[in-house]
C-alpha positions as CSV (number, residue, x, y, z in Angstrom):
1,M,153.1,45.8,45.5
2,D,149.5,45.0,45.1
3,R,148.2,48.6,46.0
4,L,145.5,47.4,43.6
5,K,144.6,43.8,44.6
6,N,140.5,43.7,43.9
7,K,140.7,46.5,41.6
8,S,139.2,46.6,37.9
9,A,140.3,48.7,36.0
10,L,140.1,49.7,32.0
11,I,143.0,51.1,30.4
12,T,141.8,52.8,26.7
13,G,144.3,53.2,24.6
14,G,146.0,50.1,26.0
15,T,147.8,48.5,23.2
16,S,150.8,51.3,23.0
17,G,153.3,53.5,24.3
18,I,152.3,55.0,27.7
19,G,149.2,52.9,28.1
20,L,150.7,49.3,27.5
21,E,153.0,50.7,30.1
22,T,149.7,51.8,33.0
23,A,148.6,47.8,31.7
24,R,151.4,46.2,33.0
25,E,152.2,48.4,35.7
26,F,148.2,48.0,37.3
27,L,148.6,43.9,36.5
28,R,152.5,43.8,38.5
29,E,150.3,46.0,41.1
30,G,147.2,43.2,41.4
31,A,145.1,44.8,38.9
32,R,142.1,42.4,36.8
33,V,143.2,45.2,33.6
34,A,140.6,45.2,30.8
35,I,142.4,47.8,27.7
36,T,141.5,49.5,24.3
37,A,141.9,49.2,21.5
38,K,140.1,50.8,17.3
39,D,142.5,47.5,15.7
40,S,142.7,43.7,17.0
41,T,146.0,42.7,16.0
42,S,147.4,45.3,18.7
43,L,145.1,43.9,20.7
44,E,146.1,40.6,20.2
45,V,149.9,41.3,20.3
46,A,149.0,42.8,23.7
47,R,147.7,40.6,25.0
48,K,150.2,37.8,24.5
49,D,152.1,40.7,25.7
50,L,149.9,40.8,29.0
51,G,148.9,37.7,29.3
52,R,145.6,36.0,29.4
53,D,144.6,37.5,32.4
54,V,144.3,41.0,30.3
55,V,140.5,41.6,28.9
56,T,140.7,43.0,25.2
57,I,138.3,45.0,24.4
58,A,138.6,46.8,19.9
59,S,136.6,49.4,20.6
60,D,136.0,53.7,19.3
61,M,136.1,55.8,22.1
62,G,135.1,58.5,19.3
63,D,131.9,56.4,18.7
64,A,129.0,56.3,20.9
65,T,127.5,53.4,20.1
66,G,130.2,51.6,21.0
67,Q,131.2,53.2,23.7
68,K,127.9,51.6,24.9
69,K,128.6,48.4,24.3
70,L,132.0,49.0,25.9
71,A,130.9,49.9,29.4
72,E,128.8,47.7,29.1
73,T,131.5,44.9,28.4
74,I,132.8,46.3,31.4
75,R,130.6,45.4,33.5
76,E,129.9,42.1,32.1
77,A,133.6,40.8,33.0
78,F,134.2,43.7,36.5
79,G,131.1,43.9,37.7
80,K,132.5,47.5,38.4
81,L,134.7,49.8,38.1
82,D,137.8,51.1,39.7
83,V,140.3,52.6,37.9
84,L,139.5,54.8,34.4
85,F,142.2,55.8,32.6
86,L,140.7,57.3,29.3
87,N,144.6,57.5,26.8
88,A,142.6,56.9,24.0
89,G,142.5,60.6,21.7
90,I,143.8,60.9,18.1
91,A,146.8,62.7,18.6
92,D,147.2,65.0,15.5
93,M,150.8,65.3,15.1
94,R,151.9,68.4,12.6
95,P,152.7,71.5,13.2
96,L,150.5,73.9,15.5
97,E,150.6,76.7,12.0
98,Q,149.0,74.0,10.4
99,W,145.5,73.4,12.6
100,D,142.6,74.9,12.0
101,E,139.8,74.8,14.3
102,S,138.2,71.8,13.1
103,A,141.3,69.7,13.9
104,F,141.8,71.2,17.4
105,E,138.0,70.2,18.0
106,R,138.0,67.0,16.9
107,S,141.8,66.2,18.7
108,V,139.8,67.9,22.3
109,D,135.6,67.0,22.1
110,G,134.8,65.0,18.9
111,S,137.0,61.6,19.2
112,G,139.5,63.4,21.5
113,E,140.5,61.5,25.2
114,V,138.3,65.1,26.6
115,G,135.0,64.5,24.6
116,S,135.2,60.7,24.3
117,G,136.5,60.5,27.7
118,Y,133.2,62.9,28.9
119,R,130.8,60.5,27.3
120,F,131.9,57.4,27.6
121,I,131.8,58.4,31.3
122,S,128.7,59.8,31.0
123,R,127.9,56.3,29.8
124,A,129.3,53.9,32.0
125,S,128.2,55.6,35.4
126,H,126.4,52.2,36.1
127,A,129.9,50.5,36.1
128,L,130.8,53.4,37.7
129,A,129.2,53.1,40.7
130,N,131.2,53.1,43.2
131,S,132.2,55.8,45.0
132,Q,135.8,55.3,45.6
133,S,136.1,55.4,40.9
134,R,139.3,56.8,40.1
135,I,139.1,58.7,36.7
136,T,142.7,59.9,35.0
137,V,142.4,61.6,31.7
138,R,146.1,61.6,30.1
139,S,146.1,63.7,26.7
140,E,148.2,64.5,24.1
141,M,147.8,68.8,23.5
142,P,151.6,69.5,25.4
143,R,152.8,66.8,21.9
144,T,151.0,69.1,19.4
145,W,153.1,71.7,21.2
146,A,156.4,70.4,20.7
147,T,155.4,69.5,17.0
148,S,155.3,73.6,16.1
149,G,158.6,74.2,18.1
150,I,156.6,75.6,21.5
151,S,157.9,73.9,24.5
152,S,154.9,75.1,26.3
153,P,151.7,76.2,25.4
154,P,151.8,80.5,24.7
155,K,150.1,81.9,27.5
């Protein structure tokens, strides 16, 4: 299929798991794909897996200066961005009863998917100028609940 033909996509945290599989699917669908990760070794492994057409960018989504550089790199590579898949973040895999307020804040605000994603979007709005752009934020929070033996968040 070519549902993403001539579309550009950025997948943060795109070197393993859901991020890597999303990159594979987007490439199969015809997208031009960029992936990020903090670790340059994992980026190189992912590039070998995905092919040389994927753009790999070493980037820490929790770093404000790095987010500005990432936005500029995407603008240079693609001109515009059609799909933003925010997958990078902190997965603090402790039992819930061992969490404290700072761990929660770090996961959903500071360097986590939600906070870092919002900050990136605000810094990359020039690259997201297309009114047809799509943004997906994927969160690890359900896994956190599962580590404490609770199948879903309490009401």
